[in-house]
N, C-alpha and C positions, 0 to 999 in steps of 0.2 A: 792952436788949430793944427791938426795933422793933415798934411797934403799927401795924397796917394798918387804914385806914378804908375802908368801902365806901359810896360816894355813889350814889344812884339818883334819876333824874329821870323824871317821867311827862309825856309830850307828849300834849296833848289833840288828837285828830283823829278821823277816821272810825273808826279802830281805835286802841285804847289801846296805846301802845308804851312799854316801860320800857327806859331806857338806863342801864347800870350800868358803873362803872369802879372799879378798885382803885388806890389810891395812898397814899403816906404824907403827901405834901404836894400840895395843889391850889392853883394860882395863880388869884386873882381880880383883884388889882392895884388895888383902890380901895374896899375895904370898910371903911375907917377910917384907913388910912395914906395916905402920899403916893402919889398915883396913878402907877403905872408903876415904883415903886422896889422892885426885887427884895429889897433888904436890910431892908425894913420888915416886922416880924412880922405886923402886922394885915392885910397884903395876902395872907396865906396862910390856908388852912383845912386843918387846925386852925392856930391862930395860932402863928407861929414860922417863921423862915427855915429852909429845908431844911438838914439837917445830914448828917453822914457816914452813908452807906448808905441815905438816904431815896430813895424813888422819886418823881419829880416829874411832875405831869400839868398840861398847859396846855390848858384846855377852851375850846370855842366859847363866845363871849360874855364872855370875860375881857378885861382891859385890855392895853394895850401893856406891854412890858418895856423901860424906857428909863433906869433909874437903878441905881446900885450894880452895874454890869455884870460886874466882875471877881470871879467866883466860883470861880476856878481852884484856890483853896486848899482847897476842900471836895470830898471824893470821894463823890459821890452814886451811886445805883444807876442805874436807867433814867431817861431824859428823853424824855417823849412830848408832842408838839404835836398835838392832836387834829385830825383831818380837818375842814376848814372853819373853823378858827381864823382870824379875819380882822383881827387887829391886828398891828402891827409889833413886831419884836424887834430890839434894838440901834438905833443911829442912824447916819445918813449925811447930812451937811449940804452937802458940796461934792465935786465930782469931782476937785478938786485935792488932797484929803486922804483918808486911809484911813478906813474906817468905824470906829465904835465897836462892837465885837462883844460879845455876851453870851458870856463865857468860862466854860465849864462842864467839870468833870471827871466824866464819867459812864461807866458800863460799856457802855451801848448807847443809841442815839439813833434816834428815829422822828419823822418830820415829815410833817404834812399841812396846813400853813397855806396861806392864800390872799393874804397881804399880804407886802410885802418884809421879809425877815428876815436878820440878820447874826449868825451863830453860829460860835464857835471852840471846837473840842473840844480840851481840854487834858489828855487822859488819857495817862499815860506808857507804856502798853502799846498793844495793838491794840484797836480799837473798831469795831463794825459800825454802819453808818448806813443806815437804810431810809427813802427818800423816796417817799411814796405820792402826794403832790400838792405842787405849788409854783407857784402862779399868779403872774402879773405883769401889769402894764399892757401894752397893745400897742405901747408905745414901743420902737423898735428898740434892742437892746443891753441891755435891762433883764432881770433875772432875779428870780424869786420868792424863792429861797434862795441866799444867799451863804454858803458853808461853807468853813471852813479848819481846820487844826490849828495848835497852837503850835509844831510841829516836834519836840516831845519824844517823840511816839508816832506811830503810823500808823493809817490806816483800813484794817481788814482787808478788808471788803467795803463798797463804796458801791453800793447797789442803788436804781435810780431807775425807778419805774413810770410816773410822769406829772409834767408840769410843767417849769419852767425852773430849772435848778440850775447855779450857777457855783462851781467848786472852785478855791481859791487864785487868784482872778481878778485880783488887784491886784499890780502889779509889786513892791511892797515886802513882800508876804506872805513868810513864811519858807519855806525849803525843806521839802517835806513829801511824803508818799507815800500813795498808795492802792494796796494790794496787788492788789485785784480791783475793777474797775469793770464793773458789769452793768447794761445798759439794756434794759428788756424791754417798754416800752410805746410805741405809735406817737406818743403825744403828749408823750413825754419829750424835752427839749432840754437837753443837758449841755455845759458849757464847762469845759475843763481849762486852767488858767493856766500861765505860763511856768516857775514855780518848782516845779511839781508833777511827781512821778514817778508814772505809772500803769503798774504792772508788767505786769498782765494786763488786757486790754480785751475785753469780749464784748458786741457790739451785736446784739440780736435784731430790734428794730423802730424804735428811736428815731433821734435825730440827735445825734451826738457831734462836737464840734470840739476838737481837741487842739493847743494852742499851746505845748506843753512844749519846754523845752531839753534834756530828759533822755530816756534810752532807754526804749522800750517793749519788753518782753521778748517778749510774745505778744499778738497782736491777731487777733480772730476776728470776721468780719462774716457774720452770718446773715440780716440784713435791715436796713432803714433806710439811713441815710447816715452814714458816718464820714469826717471830713475831718482830715487831718494837715497842720498849717500851721506847726509849729515847726521848730527845728533839731535836735531829738532824733532819734536813730537808731531803726530798727525791726529787732529781731533776727529775728522770724518773723511773717508775716501770712498768714492764710488767709481767702479770700473764697469762702464757700459760697452767699451770697445778698446782696441789697442792693447798696450801692455803697461802695467804698473809694476815696477821692480822696487822692492824695499830692501836695500842692502845697507841702510843706516842703522843707528842704534836707538832711535827714538821710539817711544811707545805709540802705537796706532790704536786709538780708543775704539773706533768703529770702522770696519772695512766691509763694504757691500759689493759683492761681485755678481753682476747681472749681465755678463758678456765679457768678451775679451779675455785677457790673461792677467792674473795676479800671481807674483812670485816672490817668495821670501826664503831663498836658499843660499844666500851668501852674505858676507859682511860679518859684523860683530853680533853677539846675542841681542835679541829684541823681543818685545811682547806685543801681541795683538789681543786687546781685551775682548772684543766681540768680532767674529768673522761670520758674516752672513753670505751664504753661497747659494745663489738661485740657478744660474747657468754660467757657462764659460769654463775657464780652466784655472785651477788653483794649484800651485806648487809650493809646498812647505817642507823645510828641513827641520824636523822636531828637535834636532840637537842644537839648532841655532835660534829657532823661533818658537816661543811659547804662545799657544792660543788658549786663552782662558775660557772663552765661550765660543762654541762652534754650532751654528745653525744652518742646516742643509735643507733645501727644498726637495723633499723626497719625491715630489711629483715630476721633477725633471730628471733626466738621465745623468748619472754621475758615476765616477769611478775613483776609488782611493787606492793608491799604490804605495806600499812601503818597502823600503829596501834597507839592508843592513850589511855593512862591509865585514 
């Protein structure tokens, strides 16, 4: 039998605010055990390392998680990092080596931390990941959440509302899949690494950079900026708004531009099998991009400009 504890905190201010959360295990990380060691019973409330089916909560004000990081053999329930948690999870000592990830087998994952965290989801089936916030320092190329799977399962939906998220960002990360990538906030910055497959991509407002070597089945741009830089092919892309930049080398079988901007003027040579242009802006460099079939809606205003150096 699983017993659920309810913890409540009262914050003193002009108005009294009660914040309550439910969890089977709450991490504090230094209440009597070795600071930061996930495997020490006294670092948890109630005392005891999370076991099978436990729901885990990482609250604001708790310590780093830096020891006994391989928890992949324990199938827990939900894993929630509270919005505003400002300590690190996992370790990373050198750009020449891979990070040490916190490896967890959970049924769902929610993240709202503000410090650099490295987390590997080791669930054998599909798992949904919801990133509400993931800050980082302003240093170029750094992300707040480095997320990957161990390759045994997939992420069903990776939903990012805000913050800097890198998925499978390191070259030695295993081959892994996100079935649906959904970016819905203007402050969301997402990087997809070379060994990751993103089957369906939907960008509403944020910035997505895809360095993948693998095929994207469906890509929809409704806002923000989506940049394809890898060698992976694109089966179908629809641009309704925002900007889709194709500067990779993979073949795009079908591109439908019905608003926004589609550009293919940089990067290595590439082919677009069918480009359908209804409205919006299309920028093509014919020296880099071969368009096999071009269909233009002549009922809509359009302008083709060519230049030669």
